[in-house]
C-alpha positions as CSV (number, residue, x, y, z in Angstrom):
1,X,0.0,0.0,0.0
2,X,2.8,2.4,0.9
3,X,4.5,1.6,-2.5
4,X,1.2,2.3,-4.3
5,X,0.7,5.6,-2.6
6,X,4.2,6.6,-3.3
7,X,3.7,5.7,-7.0
8,X,0.4,7.6,-7.2
9,X,1.9,10.7,-5.6
10,X,5.3,10.5,-7.2
11,X,4.3,9.8,-10.8
12,X,2.9,13.3,-11.5
13,X,6.0,14.8,-9.9
14,X,8.2,12.7,-12.1
15,X,6.2,13.7,-15.2
16,X,6.5,17.4,-14.2
17,X,10.2,17.1,-13.6
18,X,10.8,15.4,-16.9
19,X,8.7,18.0,-18.7
20,X,10.5,20.8,-17.1
21,X,13.8,19.2,-18.0
22,X,12.7,18.7,-21.6
23,X,11.5,22.3,-21.9
24,X,14.7,23.6,-20.4
25,X,17.0,21.5,-22.7
26,X,15.0,22.3,-25.8
27,X,14.9,26.0,-25.1
28,X,18.5,26.1,-24.3
29,X,19.3,24.2,-27.5
30,X,17.2,26.7,-29.4
31,X,19.2,29.6,-28.0
32,X,22.4,27.8,-29.0
33,X,21.4,26.9,-32.5
34,X,19.6,30.2,-33.3
35,X,16.5,28.9,-35.0
36,X,17.7,25.4,-35.8
37,X,15.7,22.2,-36.0
38,X,15.2,19.9,-33.0
39,X,14.7,16.2,-33.9
40,X,13.7,13.5,-31.5
41,X,14.7,10.0,-32.3
42,X,13.7,6.7,-30.7
43,X,16.9,5.0,-31.7
44,X,20.1,5.1,-29.7
45,X,23.3,6.9,-30.5
46,X,24.2,6.2,-34.2
47,X,27.6,5.1,-35.3
48,X,27.6,7.5,-38.3
49,X,29.7,5.3,-40.5
50,X,29.1,7.3,-43.7
51,X,29.5,4.2,-45.9
52,X,27.2,1.9,-43.9
53,X,24.3,3.9,-42.5
54,X,22.1,1.5,-40.5
55,X,18.9,3.6,-40.6
56,X,17.4,6.3,-42.9
57,X,18.0,9.1,-40.4
58,X,21.6,8.0,-40.0
59,X,22.0,8.2,-43.8
60,X,20.6,11.7,-43.9
61,X,22.8,12.9,-41.0
62,X,25.9,11.7,-42.8
63,X,24.6,13.3,-46.0
64,X,24.7,16.7,-44.2
65,X,28.2,16.1,-42.8
66,X,30.0,14.5,-45.7
67,X,30.2,15.5,-49.4
68,X,30.6,13.1,-52.3
69,X,32.4,13.7,-55.6
70,X,29.1,13.7,-57.5
71,X,25.7,14.3,-55.9
72,X,22.3,13.1,-57.1
73,X,20.1,16.2,-57.2
74,X,16.5,16.4,-56.0
75,X,15.4,16.3,-59.6
76,X,17.2,13.0,-60.2
77,X,20.1,14.4,-62.2
78,X,23.8,14.3,-61.5
79,X,25.1,17.4,-59.8
80,X,28.6,18.7,-59.0
81,X,29.7,18.3,-55.4
82,X,33.5,18.0,-54.6
83,X,34.0,17.3,-58.3
84,X,33.4,20.2,-60.7
85,X,33.8,18.3,-64.0
86,X,34.1,14.7,-65.1
87,X,35.3,13.3,-68.4
88,X,35.6,9.8,-69.9
89,X,38.5,9.0,-72.2
90,X,40.2,5.8,-73.4
91,X,43.8,4.9,-73.2
92,X,45.4,2.3,-75.6
93,X,48.9,1.1,-74.7
94,X,51.2,-0.7,-77.2
95,X,54.5,-2.3,-76.1
96,X,57.4,-2.6,-78.5
97,X,60.8,-4.2,-78.5
98,X,62.6,-0.9,-77.7
99,X,62.1,2.8,-77.4
100,X,63.2,3.4,-81.0
101,X,60.4,1.2,-82.4
102,X,58.0,3.0,-80.1
103,X,59.0,6.4,-81.6
104,X,58.7,5.0,-85.1
105,X,55.1,4.0,-84.2
106,X,54.5,7.5,-82.9
107,X,55.7,9.0,-86.2
108,X,53.3,6.8,-88.2
109,X,50.4,7.8,-86.0
110,X,51.3,11.5,-86.3
111,X,51.5,11.2,-90.0
112,X,47.8,10.4,-90.1
113,X,46.8,13.9,-89.2
114,X,47.6,15.1,-92.7
115,X,45.1,16.9,-94.9
116,X,42.1,14.9,-93.8
117,X,43.0,15.0,-90.1
118,X,42.2,11.4,-89.3
119,X,42.9,12.2,-85.6
120,X,39.6,14.1,-85.5
121,X,37.9,11.2,-87.3
122,X,39.3,8.7,-84.8
123,X,38.7,11.0,-81.7
124,X,42.5,10.7,-81.0
125,X,43.7,13.4,-78.8
126,X,47.4,12.5,-78.1
127,X,50.2,10.0,-78.9
128,X,53.2,9.9,-76.6
129,X,56.1,7.6,-76.0
130,X,57.1,6.3,-72.6
131,X,60.2,4.2,-72.9
132,X,59.2,1.2,-75.1
133,X,55.4,2.1,-74.9
134,X,53.2,4.1,-77.1
135,X,50.2,5.6,-75.3
136,X,47.3,6.6,-77.5
137,X,44.6,8.7,-75.8
138,X,41.1,8.9,-77.3
139,X,38.5,11.5,-76.3
140,X,35.7,9.0,-76.5
141,X,35.7,5.7,-74.6
142,X,33.8,3.9,-77.4
143,X,35.6,5.4,-80.3
144,X,35.5,3.4,-83.5
145,X,38.9,4.9,-84.4
146,X,40.8,2.8,-81.8
147,X,41.0,-0.2,-84.2
148,X,42.0,2.0,-87.1
149,X,44.7,3.7,-85.2
150,X,46.0,0.4,-83.9
151,X,46.2,-0.9,-87.5
152,X,48.7,1.8,-88.4
153,X,51.3,0.4,-86.0
154,X,50.4,-3.2,-86.1
155,X,53.1,-4.0,-88.6
156,X,55.9,-3.1,-86.2
157,X,57.5,-5.3,-83.7
158,X,54.7,-5.4,-81.1
159,X,55.0,-7.3,-77.9
160,X,52.0,-9.6,-77.1
161,X,49.9,-8.5,-74.2
162,X,48.7,-11.5,-72.2
163,X,46.2,-11.6,-69.3
164,X,46.9,-14.3,-66.6
165,X,44.8,-15.3,-63.6
166,X,46.6,-16.6,-60.5
167,X,44.7,-18.5,-57.8
168,X,45.9,-20.1,-54.6
169,X,44.2,-21.8,-51.6
170,X,45.9,-19.4,-49.2
171,X,46.2,-15.6,-49.3
172,X,48.5,-14.2,-52.0
173,X,49.5,-10.7,-50.9
174,X,52.6,-11.3,-48.9
175,X,54.1,-13.8,-51.4
176,X,53.2,-11.4,-54.2
177,X,55.0,-8.5,-52.5
178,X,58.1,-10.7,-52.1
179,X,57.9,-11.6,-55.8
180,X,57.7,-7.9,-56.9
181,X,60.6,-7.0,-54.7
182,X,62.9,-9.9,-55.5
183,X,62.2,-11.1,-59.1
184,X,64.1,-9.8,-62.1
185,X,61.0,-10.6,-64.2
186,X,58.6,-8.4,-62.2
187,X,59.1,-5.5,-64.7
188,X,57.1,-7.5,-67.4
189,X,54.0,-7.1,-65.3
190,X,52.1,-4.0,-66.4
191,X,48.9,-4.3,-64.4
192,X,47.8,-6.2,-61.2
193,X,44.3,-6.5,-60.0
194,X,43.5,-8.5,-56.8
195,X,40.2,-10.4,-56.8
196,X,39.8,-11.1,-53.1
197,X,42.6,-12.4,-50.9
198,X,43.4,-15.6,-52.8
199,X,43.4,-14.6,-56.5
200,X,44.7,-11.9,-58.8
201,X,44.9,-11.1,-62.5
202,X,47.9,-9.7,-64.2
203,X,48.7,-8.1,-67.6
204,X,52.1,-9.1,-69.0
205,X,53.8,-7.4,-72.0
206,X,56.4,-9.7,-73.6
207,X,57.6,-13.3,-73.2
208,X,56.0,-14.9,-70.2
209,X,58.1,-18.1,-70.0
210,X,60.7,-17.0,-67.4
211,X,58.1,-14.9,-65.6
212,X,55.9,-17.9,-64.9
213,X,58.9,-19.9,-63.6
214,X,59.7,-17.0,-61.1
215,X,56.0,-16.7,-60.1
216,X,55.9,-20.4,-59.2
217,X,59.2,-20.1,-57.3
218,X,57.9,-17.3,-55.1
219,X,54.2,-18.2,-54.8
220,X,54.7,-21.9,-54.2
221,X,57.4,-21.6,-51.5
222,X,56.1,-23.2,-48.3
223,X,52.8,-24.2,-49.9
224,X,51.3,-27.6,-50.0
225,X,49.7,-27.1,-53.4
226,X,51.2,-25.0,-56.2
227,X,49.4,-21.8,-57.4
228,X,47.2,-22.1,-60.4
229,X,48.3,-19.7,-63.2
230,X,46.2,-19.8,-66.3
231,X,46.1,-17.5,-69.4
232,X,42.8,-15.6,-70.0
233,X,43.4,-13.8,-73.3
234,X,46.1,-12.4,-75.6
235,X,45.8,-9.1,-77.4
236,X,47.9,-6.7,-79.3
237,X,47.4,-3.7,-77.1
238,X,45.9,-2.8,-73.7
239,X,42.7,-0.7,-73.9
240,X,41.4,0.9,-70.8
241,X,38.5,3.4,-70.1
242,X,39.7,6.3,-68.0
243,X,37.7,8.7,-65.8
244,X,39.0,12.1,-64.8
245,X,37.2,14.1,-62.1
246,X,38.3,17.7,-61.5
247,X,38.1,18.8,-57.9
248,X,36.2,22.0,-57.3
249,X,38.7,24.7,-56.1
250,X,38.4,26.0,-52.6
251,X,36.7,23.0,-51.0
252,X,37.6,22.6,-47.4
253,X,37.2,20.0,-44.7
254,X,35.6,21.1,-41.5
255,X,39.0,21.4,-39.9
256,X,40.0,24.0,-42.5
257,X,42.3,21.8,-44.6
258,X,41.8,21.7,-48.4
259,X,39.9,18.8,-49.9
260,X,41.9,17.3,-52.8
261,X,42.1,14.4,-55.2
262,X,44.5,12.8,-52.7
263,X,41.6,12.4,-50.3
264,X,39.4,10.9,-53.0
265,X,42.1,8.4,-53.9
266,X,42.6,7.4,-50.2
267,X,38.9,6.9,-49.8
268,X,38.6,4.7,-52.9
269,X,41.6,2.6,-51.9
270,X,40.2,2.3,-48.4
271,X,36.9,1.0,-49.7
272,X,38.5,-1.4,-52.2
273,X,40.4,-3.0,-49.3
274,X,37.3,-4.0,-47.4
275,X,34.3,-6.0,-48.3
276,X,31.5,-3.8,-47.2
277,X,28.2,-4.2,-49.2
278,X,28.4,-0.8,-50.9
279,X,26.1,0.2,-53.8
280,X,27.8,-0.4,-57.2
281,X,30.4,-2.6,-55.5
282,X,31.1,-4.5,-58.8
283,X,32.2,-1.3,-60.6
284,X,34.3,-0.3,-57.6
285,X,36.1,-3.6,-57.7
286,X,36.8,-3.1,-61.4
287,X,39.0,-0.1,-60.8
288,X,42.5,-0.8,-62.1
289,X,44.5,2.3,-61.1
290,X,43.9,5.5,-59.1
291,X,46.1,8.6,-59.4
292,X,46.0,12.1,-58.0
293,X,47.2,14.5,-60.7
294,X,47.8,18.2,-61.2
295,X,48.8,18.7,-57.5
296,X,45.6,17.2,-56.2
297,X,43.3,19.0,-58.6
298,X,42.3,15.9,-60.6
299,X,41.4,12.3,-59.8
300,X,42.5,10.0,-62.6
301,X,40.9,6.5,-62.5
302,X,41.4,3.7,-65.0
303,X,39.1,0.6,-65.2
304,X,39.7,-3.0,-66.2
305,X,36.8,-3.2,-68.6
306,X,34.4,-0.9,-70.5
307,X,31.5,-0.2,-68.2
308,X,29.7,3.2,-68.5
309,X,28.0,2.8,-65.1
310,X,31.4,2.9,-63.4
311,X,30.6,6.6,-63.1
312,X,27.9,5.7,-60.6
313,X,30.4,4.5,-58.1
314,X,31.2,8.2,-57.3
315,X,27.5,9.3,-56.9
316,X,26.6,10.0,-53.3
317,X,29.8,8.2,-52.1
318,X,31.1,10.2,-49.2
319,X,34.8,11.2,-49.4
320,X,36.9,11.3,-46.2
321,X,40.2,13.0,-45.5
322,X,43.3,11.0,-46.4
323,X,44.9,12.0,-43.0
324,X,42.0,10.5,-41.0
325,X,42.0,7.3,-43.1
326,X,45.8,6.9,-42.5
327,X,45.2,7.3,-38.8
328,X,42.3,4.7,-38.8
329,X,43.3,2.1,-41.5
330,X,40.8,-0.5,-40.2
331,X,38.1,2.0,-39.3
332,X,36.2,0.0,-36.8
333,X,32.8,1.0,-35.5
334,X,34.5,2.8,-32.5
335,X,36.6,4.9,-34.8
336,X,33.5,6.5,-36.4
337,X,31.6,6.7,-33.1
338,X,34.5,8.2,-31.0
339,X,36.7,9.9,-33.6
340,X,34.3,11.1,-36.2
341,X,36.2,12.1,-39.4
342,X,35.9,15.7,-40.6
343,X,33.5,16.1,-43.5
344,X,33.1,18.7,-46.3
345,X,29.3,18.9,-46.2
346,X,27.0,21.7,-45.4
347,X,27.1,20.9,-41.6
348,X,29.8,20.0,-39.1
349,X,29.5,18.0,-35.8
350,X,29.7,20.6,-33.1
351,X,28.7,18.4,-30.1
352,X,28.3,14.7,-29.7
353,X,27.5,12.5,-26.7
354,X,25.4,9.3,-26.1
355,X,22.2,11.3,-25.8
356,X,22.5,14.0,-28.4
357,X,24.2,15.3,-31.5
358,X,24.5,19.0,-32.6
359,X,25.2,19.9,-36.2
360,X,26.0,23.5,-37.1
361,X,26.3,25.0,-40.5
362,X,29.9,24.7,-41.8
363,X,29.7,28.2,-43.3
364,X,28.4,31.4,-41.7
365,X,25.1,31.3,-43.5
366,X,22.2,32.7,-41.4
367,X,19.6,31.1,-43.7
368,X,20.8,27.6,-43.0
369,X,19.6,26.0,-39.8
370,X,21.5,23.8,-37.3
371,X,20.2,20.4,-36.2
372,X,19.9,19.0,-32.7
373,X,19.2,15.3,-32.5
374,X,18.1,13.7,-29.2
375,X,18.6,10.0,-29.1
376,X,16.7,7.2,-27.2
377,X,13.6,9.3,-26.8
378,X,10.9,7.4,-24.8
379,X,7.3,7.7,-25.7
380,X,6.8,9.9,-22.7
381,X,9.5,12.3,-23.7
382,X,8.1,12.3,-27.3
383,X,4.7,13.2,-26.1
384,X,6.0,16.0,-23.9
385,X,8.1,17.4,-26.7
386,X,5.2,17.4,-29.0
387,X,2.7,19.0,-26.5
388,X,5.1,21.7,-25.5
389,X,6.2,22.4,-29.1
390,X,9.8,22.2,-28.1
391,X,10.4,19.5,-30.8
392,X,10.2,20.2,-34.6
393,X,10.5,16.6,-35.9
394,X,9.8,13.2,-34.4
395,X,11.3,10.3,-36.2
396,X,9.8,7.8,-36.6
397,X,6.3,9.2,-36.1
398,X,4.8,8.2,-32.8
399,X,1.2,9.3,-32.2
400,X,-0.4,10.3,-35.4
401,X,-3.3,12.1,-33.7
402,X,-0.9,14.7,-32.4
403,X,0.8,15.5,-35.7
404,X,0.1,18.3,-38.1
405,X,1.8,16.6,-41.1
406,X,3.7,13.5,-41.9
407,X,6.8,13.4,-44.0
408,X,7.8,10.4,-46.1
409,X,11.5,9.9,-46.8
410,X,12.7,8.8,-50.3
411,X,12.3,5.1,-51.0
412,X,15.5,3.1,-50.6
413,X,14.2,-0.3,-51.6
414,X,11.1,-2.1,-52.8
415,X,9.5,-5.5,-52.3
416,X,9.3,-7.7,-55.4
417,X,8.4,-11.3,-56.4
418,X,10.9,-12.9,-58.7
419,X,9.6,-15.8,-60.8
420,X,11.8,-18.7,-61.7
421,X,11.0,-19.1,-65.4
422,X,12.4,-22.7,-65.4
423,X,9.5,-23.9,-63.3
424,X,7.0,-26.1,-65.0
425,X,4.2,-23.6,-64.4
426,X,5.9,-20.3,-64.1
427,X,7.8,-20.9,-67.4
428,X,4.6,-19.9,-69.1
429,X,4.5,-16.1,-69.8
430,X,0.7,-16.1,-69.7
431,X,0.7,-17.6,-66.2
432,X,3.0,-14.9,-64.9
433,X,0.9,-12.2,-66.6
434,X,-2.2,-13.6,-64.9
435,X,-0.5,-13.6,-61.5
436,X,0.4,-9.9,-62.0
437,X,-3.2,-9.0,-62.9
438,X,-4.5,-11.0,-59.9
439,X,-2.3,-9.1,-57.4
440,X,-4.1,-6.2,-55.7
441,X,-1.3,-4.0,-54.5
442,X,-3.8,-1.3,-53.3
443,X,-5.1,-3.8,-50.9
444,X,-1.7,-4.8,-49.7
445,X,-0.8,-1.2,-49.0
446,X,-4.1,-0.6,-47.2
447,X,-3.8,-3.8,-45.1
448,X,-0.2,-4.1,-44.2
449,X,1.4,-2.1,-41.3
450,X,4.1,0.4,-41.8
451,X,4.8,3.2,-44.4
452,X,4.4,1.7,-47.8
453,X,4.4,3.5,-51.1
454,X,3.0,2.7,-54.6
455,X,5.6,1.5,-57.0
456,X,5.8,1.4,-60.8
457,X,6.9,-1.6,-62.9
458,X,10.2,0.0,-64.0
459,X,13.4,-2.0,-63.5
460,X,15.1,1.1,-62.1
461,X,14.8,3.3,-59.0
462,X,12.1,6.0,-59.1
463,X,13.2,9.6,-59.5
464,X,16.3,9.1,-61.6
465,X,16.7,11.1,-64.8
466,X,16.3,7.9,-66.8
467,X,13.5,6.3,-64.9
468,X,10.5,5.4,-67.1
469,X,7.8,5.1,-64.4
470,X,6.4,2.2,-66.4
471,X,2.9,1.5,-65.2
472,X,2.1,-1.6,-63.2
473,X,-0.9,-3.6,-64.5
474,X,-4.1,-2.7,-62.5
475,X,-5.9,-5.4,-60.5
476,X,-8.2,-7.3,-62.9
477,X,-9.1,-10.7,-61.4
478,X,-11.6,-11.6,-64.1
479,X,-9.2,-10.7,-66.9
480,X,-6.5,-12.8,-65.2
481,X,-8.9,-15.8,-65.0
482,X,-9.8,-15.3,-68.6
483,X,-6.1,-15.3,-69.7
484,X,-5.5,-18.6,-67.8
485,X,-8.6,-20.3,-69.3
486,X,-7.6,-19.1,-72.7
487,X,-4.1,-20.7,-72.2
488,X,-5.6,-24.0,-71.2
489,X,-5.7,-23.6,-67.4
490,X,-9.2,-24.6,-66.4
491,X,-10.3,-24.4,-62.7
492,X,-11.4,-27.7,-61.2
493,X,-14.1,-28.3,-58.6
494,X,-11.7,-27.2,-55.8
495,X,-10.9,-23.9,-57.6
496,X,-7.4,-24.9,-58.6
497,X,-6.4,-24.1,-62.2
498,X,-4.8,-27.0,-64.1
499,X,-3.9,-28.3,-67.5
500,X,-3.9,-32.0,-68.4
501,X,-0.2,-32.3,-67.2
502,X,0.1,-29.9,-64.3
503,X,-1.9,-28.1,-61.6
504,X,-1.3,-24.4,-61.1
505,X,0.9,-25.0,-58.1
506,X,4.2,-23.5,-56.8
507,X,6.1,-22.6,-53.7
508,X,6.8,-19.0,-52.6
509,X,10.2,-18.6,-50.8
510,X,10.1,-16.0,-48.0
511,X,13.4,-14.9,-46.4
512,X,13.9,-14.6,-42.7
513,X,11.2,-13.9,-40.1
514,X,10.5,-10.3,-41.0
515,X,6.9,-9.5,-40.1
516,X,6.2,-7.4,-43.2
517,X,7.5,-10.2,-45.5
518,X,5.5,-12.9,-43.7
519,X,2.3,-10.8,-43.7
520,X,2.8,-9.9,-47.4
521,X,3.3,-13.5,-48.3
522,X,0.1,-14.5,-46.6
523,X,-1.9,-11.9,-48.4
524,X,-0.4,-12.8,-51.8
525,X,-1.3,-16.4,-51.3
526,X,-4.9,-15.5,-50.5
527,X,-5.1,-13.2,-53.6
528,X,-3.6,-15.8,-55.9
529,X,-5.9,-18.5,-54.5
530,X,-8.8,-16.5,-56.1
531,X,-7.1,-16.9,-59.4
532,X,-6.8,-20.6,-59.1
533,X,-3.2,-20.9,-57.9
534,X,-2.3,-23.2,-55.1
535,X,0.8,-21.6,-53.4
536,X,2.8,-22.9,-50.5
537,X,5.0,-20.6,-48.4
538,X,8.5,-21.8,-47.5
539,X,10.7,-19.8,-45.1
540,X,14.4,-19.6,-45.4
541,X,16.4,-19.0,-42.3
542,X,19.3,-16.7,-43.2
543,X,20.8,-14.6,-46.0
544,X,23.5,-17.2,-46.8
545,X,20.9,-20.0,-47.3
546,X,18.8,-17.7,-49.4
547,X,21.8,-16.7,-51.6
548,X,22.7,-20.4,-52.1
549,X,19.1,-21.3,-53.1
550,X,18.9,-18.4,-55.6
551,X,22.3,-19.1,-57.2
552,X,21.4,-22.8,-57.5
553,X,17.9,-21.9,-58.8
554,X,16.3,-24.0,-56.1
555,X,13.1,-22.0,-55.9
556,X,9.8,-21.4,-57.7
557,X,9.1,-17.9,-56.7
558,X,10.8,-15.7,-54.1
559,X,9.8,-12.6,-52.2
560,X,12.8,-10.2,-52.2
561,X,13.8,-6.7,-51.0
562,X,15.4,-4.9,-53.9
563,X,17.7,-2.1,-52.9
564,X,17.7,0.9,-55.2
565,X,21.0,2.0,-56.7
566,X,22.1,4.9,-59.0
567,X,23.0,2.7,-61.9
568,X,21.7,1.8,-65.3
569,X,23.5,-1.5,-65.6
570,X,21.0,-4.4,-65.5
571,X,23.2,-7.0,-67.2
572,X,24.0,-9.1,-64.1
573,X,20.3,-9.7,-63.5
574,X,18.9,-10.4,-66.9
575,X,21.7,-11.4,-69.3
576,X,21.5,-15.1,-70.5
577,X,25.2,-15.6,-69.6
578,X,24.2,-15.0,-65.9
579,X,21.4,-17.6,-66.1
580,X,23.7,-20.5,-65.4
581,X,24.2,-22.0,-62.0
582,X,26.1,-19.5,-59.9
583,X,25.0,-16.5,-62.0
584,X,22.8,-13.7,-60.8
585,X,20.1,-14.0,-63.4
586,X,18.0,-15.9,-60.9
587,X,14.9,-15.6,-63.0
588,X,16.5,-17.4,-66.0
589,X,15.4,-15.0,-68.7
590,X,17.3,-15.9,-71.9
591,X,16.7,-13.7,-74.9
592,X,19.4,-12.8,-77.5
593,X,17.8,-9.4,-78.3
594,X,17.7,-8.5,-74.6
595,X,21.3,-9.6,-74.3
596,X,22.3,-7.1,-77.0
597,X,20.4,-4.3,-75.4
598,X,21.8,-5.1,-71.9
599,X,25.4,-5.1,-73.3
600,X,24.9,-1.7,-75.1
601,X,23.3,-0.2,-71.9
602,X,26.1,-1.4,-69.7
603,X,28.7,0.0,-72.1
604,X,27.0,3.4,-72.4
605,X,29.2,6.2,-71.1
606,X,27.0,9.2,-72.0
607,X,24.2,9.6,-69.4
608,X,22.3,11.7,-71.9
609,X,21.8,8.5,-74.0
610,X,20.8,6.3,-71.2
611,X,17.0,7.1,-71.1
612,X,16.6,6.0,-74.7
613,X,18.4,2.7,-74.1
614,X,16.4,2.1,-70.9
615,X,13.1,2.5,-72.7
616,X,14.4,0.0,-75.3
617,X,15.2,-2.5,-72.7
618,X,12.0,-2.2,-70.7
619,X,9.9,-2.4,-73.9
620,X,11.4,-5.8,-74.6
621,X,11.8,-7.2,-71.0
622,X,8.8,-6.1,-69.1
623,X,6.2,-7.8,-71.4
624,X,7.9,-11.1,-70.3
625,X,6.8,-10.5,-66.7
626,X,10.0,-11.7,-65.1
627,X,9.1,-10.2,-61.8
628,X,6.2,-8.6,-59.9
629,X,6.8,-5.3,-58.2
630,X,4.7,-4.7,-55.0
631,X,5.5,-1.5,-53.0
632,X,8.3,0.6,-51.6
633,X,9.1,1.0,-47.9
634,X,9.7,4.4,-46.3
635,X,10.5,6.1,-43.0
636,X,7.8,8.4,-41.7
637,X,8.6,11.4,-39.6
638,X,6.2,13.8,-37.8
639,X,6.7,17.5,-38.6
640,X,5.4,19.9,-36.0
641,X,3.6,23.2,-36.8
642,X,5.9,25.9,-38.3
643,X,8.4,23.5,-39.8
644,X,8.6,24.1,-43.5
645,X,10.6,22.4,-46.2
646,X,11.6,23.1,-49.8
647,X,10.2,20.8,-52.4
648,X,7.6,18.1,-52.2
649,X,7.0,16.8,-48.6
650,X,3.9,14.7,-48.8
651,X,2.9,11.5,-50.5
652,X,4.6,8.1,-50.2
653,X,7.2,8.7,-52.9
654,X,8.2,12.2,-52.0
655,X,11.8,13.5,-51.9
656,X,11.7,14.8,-48.4
657,X,15.0,14.7,-46.6
658,X,16.9,16.7,-43.9
659,X,18.6,18.5,-46.8
660,X,15.2,20.0,-47.7
661,X,14.9,21.7,-44.2
662,X,17.0,24.8,-45.2
663,X,14.9,27.5,-43.6
664,X,14.2,30.0,-45.0
665,X,14.7,28.8,-48.5
666,X,18.0,30.0,-49.9
667,X,17.7,32.3,-52.8
668,X,20.4,30.8,-54.9
669,X,20.3,29.7,-58.5
670,X,20.0,25.9,-59.0
671,X,23.2,24.0,-59.3
672,X,24.3,23.4,-62.9
673,X,24.2,19.9,-64.3
674,X,27.5,18.2,-64.1
675,X,29.5,18.6,-67.3
676,X,31.2,16.1,-69.5
677,X,34.3,18.0,-70.6
678,X,36.8,16.7,-73.1
679,X,40.5,17.1,-72.3
680,X,41.9,20.3,-73.9
681,X,45.3,20.8,-75.4
682,X,46.3,23.3,-72.7
683,X,45.6,20.9,-69.9
684,X,48.3,18.4,-71.0
685,X,51.4,20.4,-72.1
686,X,53.6,17.3,-71.5
687,X,51.9,15.3,-74.3
688,X,53.8,14.9,-77.5
689,X,51.7,16.2,-80.4
690,X,52.4,17.2,-84.0
691,X,52.3,20.9,-84.6
692,X,48.9,21.3,-86.2
693,X,46.0,23.7,-85.8
694,X,43.8,23.2,-82.8
695,X,41.6,20.2,-82.9
696,X,38.0,21.4,-82.8
697,X,36.7,18.4,-80.8
698,X,38.8,19.4,-77.9
699,X,36.5,22.3,-77.1
700,X,33.3,20.3,-77.1
701,X,31.2,20.3,-74.0
702,X,28.1,18.2,-73.2
703,X,25.6,18.6,-70.5
704,X,23.8,15.9,-68.6
705,X,20.0,16.0,-68.7
706,X,18.5,18.9,-66.9
């Protein structure tokens, strides 16, 4: 009884004390931040690893603090950030017996400029000799003139260029370093690319016989099994696409030091050395060399193969200072939590503790607010903050009845059903079409808990400059039944559609124990039952088991989260070469025309041409119904009265972010679209060129879509 009385008397006092504390802290923070934004979060203190944000709010905090080389604008176009310009070129390297032969080859190429100026026809911008090498630089990565220029020198004494792959059961790096330091044959190796810890690929110019003997001598020492060294290809010259990014002058880290290409190089090398699941990881792994040029003003990156979407690696990828990365080579969770790296974004970390985080504008801009984040907010504290109007934003939304407006963050992923077209039932295109028409996504969104958004049928993320917003088929159950019946699938007395050979029966694979996935699967099975499909749900325990099942094609249909990426490369998912066991074309689509379109799209370097190629791909692939798109998932935040934002803030597919809370709106012109600039003559005084009038193509500039 005494305890009960104490609780009855003490609880109001506790609430009053908590309320007074909340009001005092919030008011004090408002005085400190001078009109900033107070955000209350239910989550604990975030790690703020800029490369692996665990939540949407953590992603948006790091987006305020850190700046990428290229930013995706609110309109879905590529915008300059740390990088001011980017340009694609192509380098072709030929090796000769000696320097004299290389100079002879250079003279033959220079003679082609002549009266017709074949250099302009070939998009050839330079030809220079480096010892026994001739380096030809082309201003277009897909230039048809590469082969024609190579034919001019092909009659000379060219050294063969051979690609070799080396594999061993144990890690290679230490043995490789000893080989490079101690072998007289190491100079024949022109390129090295490590594919994980136990494999690498090398490019060799010249006779490889003695080189292979030395490789085995160093790599097999102390090993139970010899290393496997196998040739991959032999060519006459090495052709490499090259991306240059010019760093915007005057960019500073929050500690006042200049941001340069050295920092970008260190960041890329740091990310290549770990196995974090980053967006566009494949393109990142295909980087061959990284250089900082022009005293840190230019980042020069070469790639192992032609892949136009390699540019997307740099979009929204935070860049960190090289000095911080050297001091934290492993960069564990504690490094980001306790020793946060300086950024170059609009805001800097002014105060951080386990309960709160204060971000202040990096520049003295009175129109830009600061942000105060309070972590681990209890429902009680949230209610108090909302009722006293000392909080501007509650994330995620708590009590909807107290909110003036809800804000939906941009979608980061969507839920899809992928069909295995090898299945005896799902191999039929008409069956997949009927399942799509019998799926009522409106009902799913109304019935399921959480913040779900409508989604289109496009293969690509919504909001990008090349997104088609292809329409999903509307719910038409009777039409779906008619399609099945027309294709020979009659419903029996139990309501199951069947042909003479097979009933309309398959298994839906559902990963993990996620409540949204499980509830979605139950609703889908119920909807498809009305069509005449008998569907069994099978749960898979973990991500590793799911991956194995998908790569081995041991599934009928699978419910998957599809993460959105800024990329137009769909080759890994739909090309017939990836439909074999172990490939990532889990659906099993195999169409020669689609293959050609996918290859052309993957090799497209000009973003201005991407929308046309995307429309061509979707017009061919989507009618095959390889997958069923359901809905996107979103975070939902509660905005209190008086909090405004630029741009669209409502609706399930809005572009609302913390970046949009720049109050009042800054009266500045929109950022220009990032430019594709070809290398000019003045930028490369060291390149050996014949004395001829200026090449008109060197002054060409192209803009990305606006």
